[in-house]
N, C-alpha and C positions, 0 to 999 in steps of 0.2 A: 369447363367452368372452374374458376379458381376459388378455392374455399377461403372464407374470411380470415381463417387462421394463417393461411399462407400469405395473404396480402399483408397482414400485420407483421409477419416475420420478414418479408421483403422490405417493408417500410423501415423496420428497425435496423436491418442491415444497411440500407441506403443512408439512414441517419448516421450510423457509425462511420461509413465510408466518407460522407461529407465532412463530419467532424474531424476525422483523422487527416483530412487534406485541406484544412484551412477554411472550411465552410462555416456557416453561421453557428455561433456558440449555443443557440437555443436548441440545436439538434444534437449537441455533444453528449449529453447524458441520457441514458435510458432509465426508466423508473426502477426503483428498488425491487428486487425479486421478493416474492412472498416467502420463499425459503432461502436461507443463505447459500451462496455459491461455495462449494467445498471442493472444487477441482478446477484445473486448468494447466495448460502448458505441460501436460504429461504427468502432473502430480495431483495427489489428493491430500486433504487436510481436514481436521476436525475443528469446528468453530464452537467456542464456549457459548453456553446457552444465554448468557447475559449480554452478548454482543448483538446489535441490531443491524441487519443488512441495509446498505445504502445503494445508491445508483452505480452503474458501471458505464464504461465507454468503449470505444474501439480498442484501446490499448490497456485500459484498466479492467482487469477481470472482475474485481469486486471491491467494495468499500464496506467496512464495518465500523459502527460507532459503538464505543465502549462506555460503560457507566462513568460519570464524573464523580469525583470525590466531593464531599461537603466543602463548600466554599469556592469550588472551581466553577466558572461560568461556562467554559467550553468542555465538551466531551473529547477524549482522545479519539483519533481516527486512524484506522488501519487501511491503507490503500495497497491493493495487490495488483502488480503489473506483470504482463508477459508480452513480449514484442515479437516472438517467433524464434526459431532456431538461429543462433549466431547473430541475433539483433539485440538492440537495447544497450550496447556498449559493454565494455569489460566489467568484471566485478570491481577491479581497482578504480576505474573511472567513476563508477556509480558510488562507491564508498567515498571517494574524494568529493564528489558533488554533494552528497548528503552532508558530509562534514562541513563543507563550505557554506551551507545554509544556516549554520549555527555560529554566532559570535559569542565567545566565552567572556565572562566577567570574572574578576577575582573571586575565588571560592567555588567556581563551577568546576566539576570534574573534567579532566582531559578526555577527549574522544578516545574510544577504544575499539579495537577490531580483534576478532578471534575467529578461528576456524574449528568447526566440529563436524561430526558425521552423524546423520540421522539414518540409521541403517546403512545403505550404500551411497546415500546422497551427501556430497560435500555441501556444507552450509556455512556461509560467512555471516557472522553476527557483528553488529555495530551498535554503539551507544554514544550519544552526545547530549549535551545540555547547554542552555544559555538562551540567547535571544534568537528566535527562529524566523528566518525570512524564506518563505516557500517560493516556488516558481522554478522555471527552467532556464531563466535568462532570456526568454523571448517575450518579455513584457507582461507576463501574467502573474507577477508576484503580488501577494496580498500584504497588508501592513505587517511589520515586524511584531513578533509576540515574545515578550520577555517571560522568563520563568518556564520555558518549555523544555521538553526532552524528546529524544529519539530513541527508539528501539527498532533495529532493522535486521532482516534476515534475507540473504540472497541464496536461494537453493538452486544448485546446478542440476536440473532435471534432464530427462532423456530428450525432451523437445526444446531445450534451451533454458536459460535462467528465468526463475520466477522471483520477483522482488516483493518483499513484504515490508512496508514502511509505516511504522506506527509513530505518530507524533501527538503531543498533547501537553496540557499543564503537568508540571513535574509531580505534584501530589497524586493526581489521577494516574499518571504513568507508573508511579511506584506501586500503586494498588493493582495495576493491570499486569505487572511483571509475571506473576505465576501463570496467568491465563495465556500470555504471549509465549512463554516458555513451553506450555503444554501444546499450543498450536504448532510450534516449530518441531517439537518431539513427535507430533502426529504425522509429519510429512512422509509420504510414500509415493514411489513411482507407480 
């Protein structure tokens, strides 16, 4: 006899498989966990207490929603992706794709990229600002959003790269900077 918990787990796995292979989008996301996800792809990290966990999918380990600053309608969102060892594209290709999602206006800072180490982990950090057009180029782009910013980290862990992509209104992103830096500093294999 199969326990109801096992049936739920199998259904969740099937929904993830269907969503990752072009199936109905209604099955693409799983409900937000009660406790935030703090590990994946061979890494662990600490999540600030003010961040609210959101849904995940077959490739997205976790989503976190951060507090919005006064006057901002949207909350910043951190999406954490892991595709498996050797998958998900190179660090360079991902950085270029993330930068290409931002159209700069006069006065916007130029996109930046740097490399740091958190313990033994190499971590590529990126920043960009301007008008944000999300999507992967496969028809799933949402409307462009002006006044947005990006903070990203790509941690090269033992089981492959884990991608941390934080986007949101510039004012809220500035307020979230310290917490994002703390999350990156907390990364461990």
